Residue frames as qw, qx, qy, qz and C-alpha x, y, z in Angstrom:
[[0.099, 0.766, -0.237, -0.590, 86.88, 161.12, 63.01],
 [0.134, -0.239, 0.847, 0.456, 88.09, 158.42, 60.64],
 [0.267, 0.444, 0.855, -0.012, 84.56, 157.05, 60.23],
 [0.240, 0.821, 0.276, -0.439, 83.22, 160.53, 59.41],
 [0.006, 0.625, -0.516, -0.586, 86.06, 161.08, 56.88],
 [0.213, 0.026, 0.925, 0.313, 85.24, 157.75, 55.15],
 [0.287, 0.645, 0.686, -0.175, 81.55, 158.55, 54.98],
 [0.177, 0.822, -0.025, -0.540, 82.34, 162.01, 53.51],
 [0.118, -0.453, 0.706, 0.532, 84.71, 160.49, 50.95],
 [0.134, 0.189, 0.929, 0.287, 82.08, 158.06, 49.61],
 [0.323, -0.165, -0.241, -0.900, 79.23, 160.62, 49.72],
 [0.112, -0.209, -0.943, 0.233, 77.35, 158.66, 52.34],
 [0.197, 0.403, 0.459, -0.767, 74.78, 161.34, 52.99],
 [0.402, 0.393, -0.316, -0.764, 73.82, 161.47, 49.32],
 [0.204, 0.090, -0.943, -0.246, 73.18, 157.77, 49.05],
 [0.675, -0.288, -0.266, -0.625, 69.78, 156.21, 49.18],
 [0.700, -0.395, 0.483, -0.348, 68.79, 153.75, 51.97],
 [0.978, 0.171, 0.111, -0.045, 69.12, 150.87, 49.60],
 [0.572, 0.655, -0.377, 0.319, 72.67, 151.93, 48.46],
 [0.259, -0.638, 0.567, -0.452, 73.64, 152.15, 52.15],
 [0.891, -0.164, 0.342, -0.249, 72.32, 148.61, 52.71],
 [0.883, 0.433, -0.139, 0.117, 74.40, 147.32, 49.85],
 [0.238, 0.705, -0.510, 0.431, 77.54, 148.95, 51.26],
 [0.576, -0.481, 0.509, -0.422, 76.76, 147.45, 54.69],
 [0.976, 0.109, 0.135, -0.135, 76.27, 144.07, 53.03],
 [0.687, 0.589, -0.331, 0.267, 79.63, 144.31, 51.26],
 [0.056, -0.655, 0.593, -0.465, 81.43, 145.20, 54.57],
 [0.780, -0.269, 0.444, -0.349, 79.75, 142.27, 56.30],
 [0.933, 0.352, -0.078, -0.018, 80.74, 140.04, 53.37],
 [0.418, 0.656, -0.512, 0.364, 84.41, 141.00, 53.84],
 [0.423, -0.513, 0.576, -0.476, 84.11, 140.34, 57.53],
 [0.943, 0.003, 0.220, -0.251, 82.66, 136.84, 56.77],
 [0.820, 0.491, -0.247, 0.161, 85.48, 136.06, 54.35],
 [0.117, 0.707, -0.537, 0.445, 88.18, 137.36, 56.79],
 [0.441, -0.404, 0.630, -0.495, 86.92, 135.18, 59.59],
 [0.876, 0.087, -0.182, -0.438, 85.67, 132.07, 57.77],
 [0.667, 0.262, -0.681, 0.151, 88.57, 129.80, 58.72],
 [0.137, -0.335, 0.656, -0.662, 88.03, 130.34, 62.43],
 [0.261, -0.227, -0.938, -0.006, 86.08, 127.62, 64.31],
 [0.309, 0.007, 0.280, -0.909, 83.14, 129.91, 65.14],
 [0.310, 0.285, 0.887, -0.189, 79.88, 127.97, 65.69],
 [0.040, 0.372, 0.671, 0.640, 77.25, 128.14, 62.97],
 [0.231, -0.754, -0.609, 0.083, 74.61, 129.22, 65.51],
 [0.309, -0.580, -0.063, 0.751, 76.74, 132.27, 66.27],
 [0.121, -0.093, 0.466, 0.871, 76.91, 133.38, 62.62],
 [0.094, -0.518, -0.755, -0.391, 73.21, 132.76, 62.03],
 [0.287, -0.792, -0.456, 0.287, 72.45, 134.98, 65.01],
 [0.378, -0.434, 0.111, 0.810, 75.19, 137.52, 64.31],
 [0.056, 0.015, 0.522, 0.851, 74.03, 138.23, 60.77],
 [0.413, 0.231, 0.371, -0.799, 70.40, 138.40, 62.01],
 [0.310, -0.039, -0.820, -0.479, 69.06, 135.56, 59.86],
 [0.694, -0.239, 0.080, -0.674, 65.58, 134.30, 60.68],
 [0.767, 0.115, -0.626, -0.075, 67.02, 130.75, 60.96],
 [0.659, -0.272, -0.565, 0.416, 68.24, 130.98, 64.59],
 [0.057, -0.488, 0.163, -0.856, 66.97, 133.80, 66.85],
 [0.013, 0.087, 0.783, -0.616, 65.76, 133.82, 70.44],
 [0.409, 0.390, 0.501, -0.656, 62.02, 133.16, 70.59],
 [0.612, 0.530, -0.214, -0.546, 61.94, 132.32, 66.86],
 [0.912, 0.292, -0.281, -0.053, 63.29, 129.55, 64.64],
 [0.535, -0.654, 0.535, 0.012, 65.98, 127.39, 66.20],
 [0.904, 0.416, -0.086, -0.045, 67.24, 125.69, 63.02],
 [0.206, 0.804, -0.539, 0.142, 70.88, 126.43, 63.77],
 [0.563, -0.421, 0.690, -0.172, 71.42, 123.47, 66.23],
 [0.863, 0.237, 0.445, -0.037, 70.25, 120.88, 63.66],
 [0.576, 0.805, -0.131, 0.052, 72.05, 122.62, 60.85],
 [0.098, -0.782, 0.606, -0.105, 75.32, 122.60, 62.82],
 [0.723, -0.200, 0.657, -0.079, 75.00, 118.85, 63.46],
 [0.814, 0.466, 0.339, 0.069, 74.55, 118.12, 59.71],
 [0.455, 0.870, -0.126, 0.141, 76.88, 120.77, 58.35],
 [0.455, -0.777, 0.426, 0.089, 79.88, 120.21, 60.67],
 [0.761, -0.094, 0.538, 0.351, 81.44, 117.37, 58.55],
 [0.567, 0.653, 0.355, 0.354, 81.06, 119.59, 55.40],
 [0.163, -0.933, -0.078, 0.312, 82.48, 122.79, 56.92],
 [0.206, -0.714, 0.480, 0.466, 86.03, 122.73, 55.36],
 [0.566, 0.161, 0.731, 0.345, 85.11, 120.83, 52.24],
 [0.057, 0.219, -0.353, -0.908, 84.68, 122.41, 48.75],
 [0.281, 0.450, 0.836, -0.139, 80.93, 121.85, 48.67],
 [0.109, -0.213, -0.394, -0.887, 78.35, 123.41, 46.35],
 [0.052, 0.432, 0.745, -0.505, 75.31, 124.74, 48.24],
 [0.086, -0.401, -0.495, -0.766, 72.06, 126.05, 46.76],
 [0.023, 0.399, 0.649, -0.647, 69.65, 128.22, 48.69],
 [0.004, -0.510, -0.597, -0.620, 66.35, 129.14, 47.23],
 [0.347, -0.863, -0.351, -0.103, 65.05, 132.31, 48.79],
 [0.493, 0.274, -0.261, 0.783, 67.43, 135.23, 49.60],
 [0.282, -0.668, -0.551, 0.413, 64.93, 137.28, 51.57],
 [0.114, -0.106, 0.073, 0.985, 64.36, 141.03, 51.80],
 [0.081, 0.696, 0.714, 0.016, 61.02, 142.72, 51.98],
 [0.087, 0.969, 0.186, -0.136, 60.13, 146.10, 50.59],
 [0.249, 0.912, -0.316, 0.080, 63.37, 148.08, 50.58],
 [0.609, -0.563, 0.556, 0.048, 65.41, 145.46, 52.42],
 [0.443, 0.598, -0.604, -0.286, 67.96, 143.64, 50.24],
 [0.985, -0.122, 0.015, -0.122, 68.06, 140.32, 52.15],
 [0.637, 0.540, -0.492, 0.245, 71.14, 138.08, 51.91],
 [0.441, -0.696, 0.436, -0.362, 71.58, 137.55, 55.61],
 [0.936, -0.159, 0.314, -0.022, 71.81, 133.78, 55.41],
 [0.764, 0.574, -0.128, 0.266, 74.29, 134.13, 52.53],
 [0.029, 0.795, -0.461, 0.394, 76.63, 135.94, 54.90],
 [0.717, -0.440, 0.474, -0.261, 76.31, 133.17, 57.45],
 [0.962, 0.207, 0.159, 0.081, 77.07, 130.50, 54.90],
 [0.513, 0.740, -0.259, 0.349, 80.07, 132.51, 53.62],
 [0.252, -0.725, 0.510, -0.389, 81.39, 132.79, 57.22],
 [0.808, -0.282, 0.467, -0.225, 80.86, 129.12, 57.99],
 [0.896, 0.210, 0.351, 0.173, 81.90, 127.40, 54.76],
 [0.168, -0.759, 0.316, 0.543, 85.28, 128.90, 53.69],
 [0.179, -0.246, 0.786, 0.538, 85.67, 126.66, 50.57],
 [0.421, 0.485, 0.754, -0.140, 82.06, 126.42, 49.50],
 [0.031, -0.114, -0.463, -0.878, 80.52, 127.65, 46.27],
 [0.206, 0.443, 0.667, -0.562, 77.17, 129.10, 47.11],
 [0.049, -0.294, -0.632, -0.715, 74.32, 129.38, 44.57],
 [0.095, 0.391, 0.598, -0.693, 71.41, 131.52, 45.58],
 [0.015, -0.385, -0.672, -0.633, 68.04, 132.19, 43.86],
 [0.105, 0.445, 0.531, -0.713, 65.19, 134.57, 44.49],
 [0.339, 0.681, 0.624, 0.179, 62.07, 135.64, 42.59],
 [0.022, 0.985, 0.033, -0.168, 63.29, 139.26, 43.05],
 [0.642, 0.630, -0.247, 0.360, 66.45, 140.54, 41.34],
 [0.631, -0.757, 0.153, 0.073, 69.32, 140.02, 43.78],
 [0.850, 0.392, -0.063, 0.345, 72.22, 139.62, 41.45],
 [0.139, 0.817, -0.290, 0.478, 74.02, 142.58, 43.06],
 [0.677, -0.621, 0.338, -0.201, 74.65, 140.41, 46.10],
 [0.945, 0.245, -0.129, 0.175, 76.91, 138.07, 44.10],
 [0.301, -0.825, 0.470, 0.085, 80.59, 137.68, 45.15],
 [0.184, 0.543, -0.800, -0.179, 83.65, 135.60, 44.32],
 [0.021, -0.047, 0.994, -0.099, 82.17, 132.42, 45.84],
 [0.337, 0.459, 0.681, -0.460, 78.47, 133.21, 45.44],
 [0.016, -0.109, -0.632, -0.767, 76.42, 133.16, 42.26],
 [0.304, 0.371, 0.542, -0.690, 72.94, 134.64, 42.22],
 [0.007, -0.252, -0.767, -0.590, 70.00, 133.84, 39.85],
 [0.472, 0.085, 0.204, -0.854, 66.57, 135.45, 39.62],
 [0.241, -0.043, -0.935, -0.256, 64.17, 132.45, 39.58],
 [0.657, -0.167, 0.081, -0.730, 60.51, 131.66, 40.08],
 [0.132, -0.223, 0.959, -0.113, 60.43, 128.33, 41.83],
 [0.651, 0.319, 0.521, -0.450, 56.89, 127.69, 40.63],
 [0.621, 0.644, -0.282, -0.348, 58.31, 127.30, 37.07],
 [0.931, -0.084, 0.328, 0.135, 59.41, 123.83, 36.11],
 [0.687, 0.634, -0.001, 0.355, 61.37, 125.31, 33.14],
 [0.026, -0.875, 0.334, -0.349, 63.27, 127.78, 35.40],
 [0.737, -0.495, 0.454, -0.076, 64.19, 124.95, 37.83],
 [0.918, 0.233, 0.246, 0.204, 65.29, 122.85, 34.89],
 [0.471, 0.783, -0.161, 0.373, 67.60, 125.61, 33.61],
 [0.367, -0.773, 0.438, -0.274, 69.08, 126.01, 37.09],
 [0.902, -0.182, 0.391, 0.001, 69.66, 122.28, 37.27],
 [0.819, 0.489, 0.082, 0.288, 71.36, 122.23, 33.84],
 [0.259, 0.850, -0.220, 0.402, 73.62, 125.21, 34.77],
 [0.188, -0.706, 0.507, -0.458, 74.66, 124.39, 38.30],
 [0.929, -0.266, 0.157, -0.202, 73.94, 120.78, 39.37],
 [0.629, -0.440, -0.641, -0.004, 75.05, 118.71, 41.20],
 [0.241, -0.731, 0.235, -0.593, 74.74, 120.07, 44.78],
 [0.365, 0.057, -0.831, 0.415, 75.90, 118.84, 48.16],
 [0.011, -0.424, -0.660, 0.619, 73.26, 120.84, 50.02],
 [0.094, -0.453, -0.469, -0.752, 69.99, 122.36, 48.91],
 [0.040, -0.356, -0.622, 0.697, 67.99, 124.63, 51.22],
 [0.053, -0.556, -0.575, -0.598, 64.46, 125.63, 50.14],
 [0.154, -0.501, -0.452, 0.722, 63.60, 128.88, 51.93],
 [0.084, 0.179, 0.488, 0.850, 61.63, 130.23, 49.05],
 [0.361, -0.342, -0.278, -0.822, 57.93, 130.97, 48.64],
 [0.201, -0.061, 0.823, -0.528, 56.84, 128.34, 51.27],
 [0.756, 0.166, -0.047, -0.631, 53.79, 127.52, 49.08],
 [0.735, -0.151, 0.657, -0.075, 53.30, 123.75, 49.21],
 [0.809, 0.558, 0.185, -0.005, 52.97, 123.43, 45.44],
 [0.313, 0.869, -0.366, 0.115, 56.25, 125.28, 45.00],
 [0.425, -0.573, 0.688, -0.130, 58.09, 123.26, 47.70],
 [0.828, 0.075, 0.553, -0.052, 56.89, 119.97, 46.13],
 [0.712, 0.701, 0.016, 0.044, 57.73, 120.99, 42.54],
 [0.077, 0.848, -0.509, 0.125, 61.16, 122.14, 43.62],
 [0.586, -0.399, 0.694, -0.121, 61.80, 118.90, 45.42],
 [0.853, 0.345, 0.390, -0.035, 60.56, 116.84, 42.48],
 [0.568, 0.815, -0.074, 0.089, 62.86, 118.84, 40.09],
 [0.142, 0.820, -0.480, 0.279, 65.97, 119.17, 42.15],
 [0.795, -0.460, 0.368, -0.144, 66.25, 116.17, 44.52],
 [0.947, 0.191, 0.145, 0.216, 68.01, 114.08, 41.95],
 [0.435, 0.774, -0.205, 0.412, 70.59, 116.89, 41.61],
 [0.515, -0.745, 0.378, -0.191, 71.78, 116.23, 45.16],
 [0.400, 0.494, -0.770, 0.059, 74.99, 114.23, 45.33],
 [0.783, -0.245, -0.571, 0.022, 74.96, 110.79, 47.10],
 [0.557, -0.298, -0.503, 0.590, 75.02, 111.46, 50.86],
 [0.067, 0.231, 0.019, 0.970, 73.97, 115.09, 50.30],
 [0.022, 0.439, 0.675, -0.592, 71.22, 117.03, 52.04],
 [0.094, -0.468, -0.483, -0.734, 67.89, 118.47, 50.86],
 [0.154, -0.320, -0.615, 0.704, 66.37, 120.80, 53.41],
 [0.124, -0.613, -0.505, -0.595, 62.94, 122.44, 53.41],
 [0.135, -0.081, -0.514, 0.843, 62.18, 125.26, 55.87],
 [0.362, 0.094, 0.195, -0.907, 58.96, 126.76, 57.30],
 [0.176, -0.170, -0.937, -0.248, 56.72, 123.70, 57.11],
 [0.182, 0.347, 0.563, -0.728, 54.15, 125.65, 59.08],
 [0.418, 0.295, -0.235, -0.826, 52.54, 126.52, 55.76],
 [0.248, -0.039, -0.939, -0.236, 51.56, 122.87, 55.28],
 [0.108, -0.442, -0.811, 0.367, 48.95, 123.52, 57.97],
 [0.130, 0.448, 0.148, -0.872, 47.72, 126.88, 56.70],
 [0.250, 0.423, 0.797, 0.350, 44.61, 126.71, 54.57],
 [0.054, 0.885, 0.433, 0.162, 43.48, 130.08, 53.27],
 [0.192, 0.817, -0.097, 0.535, 44.46, 133.55, 54.32],
 [0.745, -0.579, -0.172, 0.284, 47.07, 133.67, 57.04],
 [0.515, -0.544, 0.108, 0.653, 49.56, 136.37, 57.95],
 [0.193, 0.723, -0.114, -0.653, 48.54, 138.55, 55.03],
 [0.232, 0.358, -0.755, -0.497, 48.89, 135.88, 52.32],
 [0.893, 0.081, 0.018, -0.442, 46.84, 133.03, 50.87],
 [0.162, -0.456, 0.875, 0.023, 48.28, 129.55, 51.46],
 [0.730, 0.149, -0.481, -0.463, 47.61, 126.09, 50.09],
 [0.046, 0.236, -0.919, 0.314, 47.95, 123.95, 53.19],
 [0.664, -0.317, -0.543, -0.406, 45.41, 121.65, 54.86],
 [0.620, -0.527, 0.389, -0.432, 44.32, 120.72, 58.41],
 [0.023, -0.380, 0.925, -0.012, 46.05, 117.48, 59.48],
 [0.513, 0.207, 0.771, -0.315, 42.64, 115.75, 59.77],
 [0.596, 0.601, -0.076, -0.528, 41.84, 116.68, 56.10],
 [0.894, 0.119, 0.396, 0.174, 42.43, 113.74, 53.75],
 [0.560, 0.788, 0.000, 0.256, 44.10, 116.29, 51.44],
 [0.377, -0.860, 0.331, 0.092, 46.87, 116.87, 53.91],
 [0.819, -0.111, 0.458, 0.328, 48.83, 114.19, 52.12],
 [0.572, 0.662, 0.251, 0.414, 49.15, 116.66, 49.21],
 [0.163, -0.973, 0.159, -0.034, 50.99, 119.23, 51.34],
 [0.375, 0.661, -0.609, 0.227, 54.77, 119.32, 51.62],
 [0.323, -0.409, 0.739, -0.428, 54.73, 117.84, 55.12],
 [0.854, 0.097, 0.326, -0.393, 52.04, 115.34, 54.19],
 [0.795, 0.533, -0.284, -0.061, 54.00, 114.18, 51.10],
 [0.240, 0.575, -0.724, 0.296, 57.25, 113.71, 53.06],
 [0.576, -0.245, 0.627, -0.463, 55.37, 111.81, 55.72],
 [0.911, 0.292, 0.078, -0.279, 54.05, 109.45, 52.97],
 [0.604, 0.606, -0.503, 0.126, 57.55, 109.00, 51.65],
 [0.189, -0.533, 0.709, -0.420, 58.86, 108.33, 55.23],
 [0.854, -0.061, 0.343, -0.387, 56.42, 105.37, 55.51],
 [0.916, 0.397, -0.053, -0.012, 58.32, 103.71, 52.64],
 [0.048, 0.803, -0.590, 0.073, 61.92, 104.19, 53.84],
 [0.481, -0.279, 0.824, -0.112, 61.80, 100.50, 55.00],
 [0.719, 0.391, -0.206, -0.536, 60.67, 99.42, 51.54],
 [0.358, 0.408, -0.837, -0.074, 63.05, 96.49, 51.53],
 [0.067, -0.002, 0.939, -0.337, 61.08, 94.70, 54.23],
 [0.604, 0.259, 0.192, -0.729, 57.60, 95.38, 52.84],
 [0.490, 0.006, 0.866, 0.099, 56.45, 92.00, 51.62],
 [0.379, 0.587, 0.667, 0.258, 53.85, 93.27, 49.13],
 [0.168, -0.318, 0.086, 0.929, 54.54, 96.49, 47.28],
 [0.046, 0.444, 0.714, 0.540, 51.42, 96.33, 45.21],
 [0.212, -0.834, -0.501, -0.086, 49.07, 99.28, 45.62],
 [0.438, -0.647, -0.034, 0.624, 51.95, 101.60, 46.59],
 [0.347, 0.924, -0.010, -0.163, 52.44, 104.80, 44.63],
 [0.874, 0.191, 0.056, 0.444, 55.41, 104.01, 42.36],
 [0.286, 0.761, -0.124, 0.569, 56.64, 107.64, 42.43],
 [0.532, -0.747, 0.264, -0.297, 56.69, 107.72, 46.27],
 [0.950, -0.211, 0.187, 0.138, 58.41, 104.37, 46.35],
 [0.724, 0.495, -0.021, 0.480, 61.04, 105.47, 43.83],
 [0.010, -0.822, 0.214, -0.527, 61.77, 108.55, 45.85],
 [0.739, -0.605, 0.223, -0.193, 61.97, 106.61, 49.13],
 [0.961, 0.042, 0.065, 0.266, 64.51, 104.27, 47.56],
 [0.507, 0.597, -0.134, 0.607, 66.91, 107.26, 47.07],
 [0.299, -0.776, 0.190, -0.523, 66.70, 108.40, 50.73],
 [0.450, 0.149, -0.756, 0.451, 68.88, 107.32, 53.63],
 [0.237, -0.486, -0.716, 0.440, 66.88, 109.10, 56.28],
 [0.067, -0.685, -0.270, -0.674, 64.49, 111.99, 56.95],
 [0.281, -0.255, -0.570, 0.729, 64.61, 114.22, 60.03],
 [0.168, -0.739, -0.469, -0.454, 61.48, 116.09, 61.04],
 [0.314, -0.226, -0.444, 0.808, 61.95, 119.09, 63.29],
 [0.117, 0.767, 0.468, -0.422, 59.59, 121.95, 64.09],
 [0.330, 0.878, 0.004, -0.346, 59.13, 123.79, 60.83],
 [0.096, 0.717, -0.642, -0.252, 62.04, 121.96, 59.27],
 [0.974, 0.106, 0.196, -0.046, 62.67, 118.77, 57.23],
 [0.029, -0.691, 0.675, 0.257, 66.16, 117.42, 56.40],
 [0.959, 0.230, 0.121, -0.114, 66.36, 114.64, 53.81],
 [0.210, -0.653, 0.662, 0.301, 69.65, 112.86, 53.29],
 [0.773, 0.446, -0.315, -0.324, 70.20, 111.08, 50.02],
 [0.946, -0.176, 0.253, 0.103, 71.61, 107.54, 49.88]]
């Protein structure tokens, strides 16, 4: 009866599907804020809010995320996520809810090519951003850097992933994390799952120009201090490797920790 009364008071039946989704998001946001101090595992929140990051039979990023994020949980970190999600009429923002529930003192910056500013909250700022634009990434860096954590869950195009890494990696604080999701697209060349991709087959010499291929080339140089002759090594790759403590490769996921 109370539920029916509340719905009637806010004119629920007259609201569009999108307006209802926004109301549901707000209610979930309040739940996330109310419970954020409790020691609930990150995998639970990623699953509860139905993110695509940790679901049965799908991505299992949550376990590795939990390992890296546990020391940061109750610190006042700044986190950037590129890609808010939402397709068609869906508004996205599911991972934002999980971050809000897990990091009680974090400031969360989120960007998407679609307008999602209506998902902003007290601890979350939202920008509309095209990650294929060097200028847009530069403006974001000037406005919000530095970051403790960056998660690239954006377009998944290799060119965009590499440009974003090039423009934002230096904005990560020492010891911070730069994470790239959905590396499957490094292997997709042509039309796959309804979209055109810019990946390469691993046997193709051009694979080194994909996101996975580029990070593998950088990983070769992490032990640069013991390489006796650095001549002939790409100076840009070497300079990047010198800023990295380690790289973790997992299925469809890369975690880079800065020195």
